[in-house]
C-alpha positions as CSV (number, residue, x, y, z in Angstrom):
1,X,101.2,-70.3,-48.5
2,X,104.7,-69.4,-47.7
3,X,107.1,-71.7,-45.8
4,X,107.8,-70.2,-42.4
5,X,109.8,-73.0,-41.0
6,X,113.1,-71.1,-41.3
7,X,111.6,-68.1,-39.4
8,X,110.1,-70.4,-36.7
9,X,113.4,-72.3,-36.4
10,X,115.3,-69.0,-36.0
11,X,113.0,-67.8,-33.3
12,X,113.1,-71.0,-31.4
13,X,116.9,-71.2,-31.6
14,X,117.2,-67.6,-30.4
15,X,115.0,-68.1,-27.4
16,X,116.5,-71.5,-26.5
17,X,120.1,-70.2,-26.5
18,X,119.2,-67.0,-24.7
19,X,121.2,-64.9,-27.1
20,X,120.2,-61.3,-27.3
21,X,119.7,-60.4,-31.0
22,X,120.3,-56.9,-32.3
23,X,117.2,-54.8,-32.5
24,X,116.3,-53.9,-36.1
25,X,115.4,-50.3,-36.2
26,X,113.1,-50.5,-39.2
27,X,111.0,-53.2,-37.5
28,X,111.2,-51.3,-34.2
29,X,109.7,-48.2,-35.8
30,X,106.6,-50.2,-37.1
31,X,104.6,-49.5,-34.0
32,X,101.5,-48.3,-35.8
33,X,101.5,-51.3,-38.0
34,X,101.7,-53.6,-35.0
35,X,98.9,-51.7,-33.2
36,X,96.6,-52.0,-36.2
37,X,97.2,-55.7,-36.3
38,X,95.3,-56.1,-33.0
39,X,91.7,-56.6,-34.3
40,X,90.1,-58.4,-31.4
41,X,90.5,-55.5,-29.0
42,X,91.7,-51.9,-28.9
43,X,95.4,-52.1,-28.0
44,X,96.3,-50.3,-24.9
45,X,99.4,-48.3,-24.1
46,X,102.6,-49.3,-25.8
47,X,105.0,-51.3,-23.5
48,X,108.2,-52.2,-25.3
49,X,109.8,-53.8,-28.4
50,X,111.9,-57.0,-28.0
51,X,114.2,-58.3,-30.7
52,X,113.5,-62.0,-31.4
53,X,116.1,-62.4,-34.1
54,X,117.7,-60.8,-37.1
55,X,115.2,-58.4,-38.6
56,X,112.5,-59.9,-36.3
57,X,110.9,-57.7,-33.6
58,X,107.9,-58.2,-31.2
59,X,105.8,-55.2,-30.0
60,X,103.9,-55.5,-26.7
61,X,100.7,-53.6,-26.0
62,X,98.7,-53.6,-22.8
63,X,95.4,-55.5,-23.0
64,X,92.3,-53.6,-21.9
65,X,89.7,-56.4,-22.1
66,X,87.9,-57.1,-18.8
67,X,89.2,-60.2,-17.0
68,X,92.7,-60.0,-18.6
69,X,94.5,-57.6,-16.2
70,X,98.2,-58.0,-16.6
71,X,98.0,-59.6,-20.1
72,X,99.7,-58.2,-23.2
73,X,99.1,-58.2,-26.9
74,X,102.3,-59.4,-28.6
75,X,102.6,-58.5,-32.3
76,X,105.6,-59.9,-34.2
77,X,106.9,-58.1,-37.3
78,X,109.7,-58.9,-39.7
79,X,111.3,-57.8,-43.0
80,X,113.4,-59.5,-45.6
81,X,117.0,-58.5,-46.2
82,X,117.7,-55.3,-48.2
83,X,114.0,-54.3,-47.9
84,X,112.3,-51.6,-45.9
85,X,108.9,-53.2,-46.1
86,X,107.8,-54.6,-42.7
87,X,105.1,-57.2,-42.5
88,X,103.1,-58.7,-39.5
89,X,104.0,-62.3,-38.7
90,X,101.6,-63.1,-35.9
91,X,99.4,-61.5,-33.1
92,X,98.9,-63.3,-29.8
93,X,97.7,-62.5,-26.3
94,X,100.2,-63.5,-23.7
95,X,100.3,-63.1,-19.9
96,X,102.5,-60.6,-18.3
97,X,104.6,-60.9,-15.1
98,X,101.6,-60.0,-12.8
99,X,98.9,-61.7,-14.8
100,X,96.6,-64.3,-13.2
101,X,97.1,-67.6,-14.9
102,X,96.1,-71.2,-14.3
103,X,98.6,-73.5,-12.6
104,X,100.9,-75.6,-14.8
105,X,99.2,-78.7,-16.2
106,X,100.2,-81.9,-14.4
107,X,99.4,-85.4,-15.9
108,X,96.6,-87.2,-14.1
109,X,98.9,-90.0,-12.9
110,X,100.9,-87.4,-11.0
111,X,97.9,-85.5,-9.7
112,X,96.2,-88.5,-8.0
113,X,96.9,-88.3,-4.3
114,X,96.5,-91.1,-1.6
115,X,92.9,-91.3,-0.6
116,X,91.4,-90.0,-3.9
117,X,90.2,-93.4,-4.9
118,X,86.5,-93.7,-4.0
119,X,83.9,-96.4,-4.1
120,X,83.5,-97.8,-7.6
121,X,86.5,-96.0,-9.0
122,X,89.2,-97.8,-11.0
123,X,92.8,-96.8,-11.1
124,X,94.8,-98.6,-13.7
125,X,98.4,-99.5,-12.9
126,X,101.1,-98.8,-15.5
127,X,102.7,-101.8,-17.1
128,X,106.2,-100.5,-16.3
129,X,105.4,-99.5,-12.7
130,X,108.7,-99.6,-10.8
131,X,106.9,-100.6,-7.6
132,X,106.0,-104.0,-9.1
133,X,108.1,-106.8,-10.5
134,X,107.2,-110.0,-12.5
135,X,106.2,-112.9,-10.2
136,X,108.7,-115.3,-11.8
137,X,111.7,-113.2,-10.8
138,X,113.5,-114.1,-7.6
139,X,113.0,-111.6,-4.8
140,X,115.2,-110.7,-1.8
141,X,112.3,-111.4,0.5
142,X,111.6,-115.1,1.1
143,X,108.1,-114.3,2.3
144,X,107.2,-112.7,-1.1
145,X,108.6,-115.7,-2.9
146,X,106.4,-118.1,-0.8
147,X,103.3,-116.1,-1.7
148,X,104.2,-116.0,-5.4
149,X,104.0,-119.7,-5.8
150,X,101.2,-120.4,-3.4
151,X,99.0,-123.3,-4.6
152,X,101.2,-123.5,-7.7
153,X,99.3,-120.5,-9.3
154,X,101.3,-117.5,-8.2
155,X,100.7,-113.9,-9.0
156,X,101.5,-112.1,-12.2
157,X,103.4,-109.3,-10.3
158,X,104.6,-108.7,-6.8
159,X,106.1,-105.7,-5.0
160,X,109.7,-105.0,-6.0
161,X,112.4,-103.9,-3.7
162,X,111.9,-100.3,-4.7
163,X,108.2,-100.6,-4.0
164,X,108.7,-102.0,-0.5
165,X,111.3,-99.3,0.3
166,X,108.9,-96.6,-0.9
167,X,106.1,-98.1,1.2
168,X,108.3,-98.3,4.3
169,X,109.3,-94.7,4.0
170,X,105.6,-93.6,3.5
171,X,104.4,-95.6,6.5
172,X,107.3,-94.5,8.7
173,X,106.9,-90.8,7.9
174,X,103.1,-90.9,8.1
175,X,100.6,-90.8,10.9
176,X,101.5,-94.3,12.1
177,X,105.2,-93.6,12.6
178,X,107.3,-92.4,15.6
179,X,106.7,-88.7,14.8
180,X,102.9,-88.9,14.9
181,X,101.4,-86.6,17.6
182,X,99.8,-89.5,19.4
183,X,103.2,-91.3,19.6
184,X,105.1,-88.2,20.9
185,X,102.4,-87.6,23.6
186,X,102.6,-91.3,24.8
187,X,105.0,-92.3,27.6
188,X,108.5,-93.2,26.4
189,X,108.1,-96.8,27.4
190,X,104.7,-97.3,25.6
191,X,106.1,-98.4,22.3
192,X,104.3,-100.7,19.9
193,X,107.2,-103.2,19.8
194,X,106.7,-104.0,23.5
195,X,102.9,-104.1,23.3
196,X,101.0,-107.3,23.6
197,X,98.6,-106.2,20.9
198,X,101.4,-105.7,18.4
199,X,101.3,-108.3,15.5
200,X,104.5,-108.2,13.5
201,X,104.4,-108.5,9.7
202,X,106.0,-111.3,7.8
203,X,109.1,-111.1,5.6
204,X,111.5,-108.1,5.4
205,X,108.8,-105.7,6.9
206,X,108.8,-107.7,10.1
207,X,111.8,-105.9,11.5
208,X,110.0,-102.6,11.9
209,X,106.3,-102.9,11.0
210,X,103.3,-104.7,12.4
211,X,99.6,-104.4,12.8
212,X,97.7,-103.1,15.8
213,X,95.2,-105.5,17.3
214,X,93.9,-103.4,20.2
215,X,90.2,-102.5,19.7
216,X,90.5,-99.5,21.9
217,X,93.6,-98.0,20.2
218,X,93.1,-95.4,17.4
219,X,95.4,-97.5,15.2
220,X,93.4,-100.7,15.5
221,X,93.7,-102.7,12.2
222,X,96.4,-100.4,10.8
223,X,100.1,-100.9,10.1
224,X,102.3,-99.1,12.7
225,X,106.0,-98.9,13.2
226,X,107.6,-100.6,16.1
227,X,108.6,-97.3,17.6
228,X,105.1,-95.9,17.3
229,X,103.1,-95.7,20.5
230,X,99.9,-94.6,22.2
231,X,98.2,-94.6,25.6
232,X,96.5,-98.0,25.0
233,X,99.7,-99.9,25.5
234,X,99.2,-103.4,27.1
235,X,101.7,-102.7,29.9
236,X,100.2,-99.4,31.0
237,X,98.8,-100.5,34.4
238,X,97.5,-98.6,37.4
239,X,98.9,-99.2,40.8
240,X,96.3,-100.9,42.9
241,X,96.0,-99.5,46.5
242,X,96.3,-101.9,49.4
243,X,93.1,-103.4,50.6
244,X,91.6,-101.9,53.7
245,X,90.2,-104.4,56.3
246,X,86.6,-103.6,57.2
247,X,85.9,-103.5,60.9
248,X,83.2,-105.9,62.1
249,X,79.8,-104.5,63.1
250,X,79.4,-104.4,67.0
251,X,75.9,-104.4,68.5
252,X,75.5,-103.0,72.1
253,X,72.6,-104.9,73.8
254,X,73.3,-103.8,77.3
255,X,71.0,-100.8,77.3
256,X,67.8,-100.1,75.4
257,X,66.8,-96.5,74.8
258,X,63.0,-96.0,74.8
259,X,61.9,-94.1,71.8
260,X,58.6,-92.3,71.6
261,X,57.0,-93.1,68.2
262,X,54.2,-90.9,67.1
263,X,51.2,-92.7,65.8
264,X,50.7,-92.4,62.0
265,X,47.4,-91.1,60.7
266,X,44.9,-94.0,60.4
267,X,46.8,-96.4,62.5
268,X,44.8,-98.8,64.8
269,X,45.7,-98.5,68.5
270,X,44.8,-100.8,71.4
271,X,41.7,-99.8,73.4
272,X,42.0,-99.1,77.2
273,X,41.0,-101.8,79.5
274,X,37.3,-101.9,80.7
275,X,36.9,-100.8,84.3
276,X,35.0,-104.0,85.0
277,X,38.0,-106.1,84.1
278,X,40.2,-104.4,86.7
279,X,40.1,-106.4,90.1
280,X,39.3,-104.6,93.3
281,X,41.8,-104.6,96.2
282,X,41.3,-107.7,98.4
283,X,39.2,-109.5,95.8
284,X,39.6,-113.2,95.6
285,X,40.1,-114.7,92.2
286,X,37.6,-117.4,91.4
287,X,38.8,-120.9,90.9
288,X,38.3,-122.1,87.3
289,X,38.0,-125.7,88.5
290,X,35.1,-124.9,90.8
291,X,33.1,-122.9,88.3
292,X,29.8,-124.5,87.4
293,X,29.6,-126.3,84.0
294,X,26.7,-124.3,82.7
295,X,28.4,-120.9,83.3
296,X,28.5,-118.8,80.2
297,X,31.9,-117.9,78.9
298,X,33.0,-114.5,79.9
299,X,34.0,-111.9,77.4
300,X,37.0,-109.7,77.7
301,X,36.7,-105.9,77.8
302,X,38.3,-105.6,74.4
303,X,36.0,-108.2,72.8
304,X,33.0,-106.5,74.5
305,X,34.1,-103.1,73.2
306,X,34.5,-104.5,69.7
307,X,31.0,-106.2,69.8
308,X,29.5,-102.9,71.0
309,X,31.0,-101.0,68.1
310,X,30.2,-103.6,65.5
311,X,27.3,-102.9,63.1
312,X,23.9,-104.3,63.7
313,X,24.2,-106.6,60.7
314,X,27.0,-108.6,62.4
315,X,24.5,-109.7,65.1
316,X,22.2,-111.5,62.7
317,X,22.6,-115.2,62.7
318,X,22.2,-117.4,59.6
319,X,19.8,-120.1,60.4
320,X,21.3,-122.4,57.9
321,X,24.9,-121.9,59.3
322,X,26.3,-124.9,61.1
323,X,27.2,-124.5,64.8
324,X,30.8,-123.9,65.5
325,X,32.8,-127.0,66.4
326,X,34.8,-125.4,69.1
327,X,33.4,-123.2,71.9
328,X,34.7,-119.8,72.7
329,X,37.6,-119.6,75.1
330,X,36.8,-118.0,78.4
331,X,39.0,-115.1,79.5
332,X,39.1,-114.1,83.1
333,X,39.1,-110.6,84.3
334,X,42.6,-111.1,85.8
335,X,43.9,-112.2,82.4
336,X,42.3,-109.2,80.7
337,X,43.9,-106.9,83.2
338,X,47.3,-108.5,82.5
339,X,46.8,-108.0,78.8
340,X,45.9,-104.4,79.2
341,X,49.1,-103.8,81.3
342,X,51.2,-105.4,78.7
343,X,49.6,-103.3,76.0
């Protein structure tokens, strides 16, 4: 196998410096040799010849394979000095200016975006992460130093100054800063720094950041900037209207308006007075004190009517029933007449 390091070095140097080499005419005329070197596909129309170096030329042919529109077959040929014999160096398929290619490869640590970490995922932190600093180093934030040596154990690494500044910029420019849509739509005076639910952070972050503790705010439990705001500010109060005195209720008892009330179906109405109970003109009322003792108690017209309409079974007397302890009260005809007028 021949050593091609000198040829590769010359090609790399020529491409890196951008120097335009002189086109070797002998290599440029070897179009048929370059076309025959394409064995994976039938080379398409000839495009151009480009000088890669001294006596080194690349011929480009259009690719006709499906799915490779805009790609080119590149065949590099060369010859040795004082020789007219041209040989093929390499054949490769390269994308053209209008070819569809994949985006440039990006390392995974640069592709990961905030929020990509899911449940159960692990994201290792680089040893030389500039956001972190060893815990034994002094920090410019006293609050960080207090946490480092908490309980005498401390943490292996804490946030460095660069890490805190990067975090502050990300929080301030994000959805919880002053330019968030909810903050710009809130009243100018409804800023988090003046809200009663605003809980300032400790340390150097205290000057501009805090946590929201309002359960009704969309930022509840999140870090917000002091100049962030929303409509759930603690001092957003409604103006209460003056109380209206209620006038006392006035009842007019001077006049009573008679109202005719229609009897409901099935309602029980008072029966008209019996003609026998109505006294005749000029009749003398009997004296109750002069009535004989053995006189049977009289029955009112209403009681008589009820006894007349009662079923026959109600007149049967139980022989075993004890006699009533109190006698029936006698009602005079005049009293019955008075009751009927009242009804």
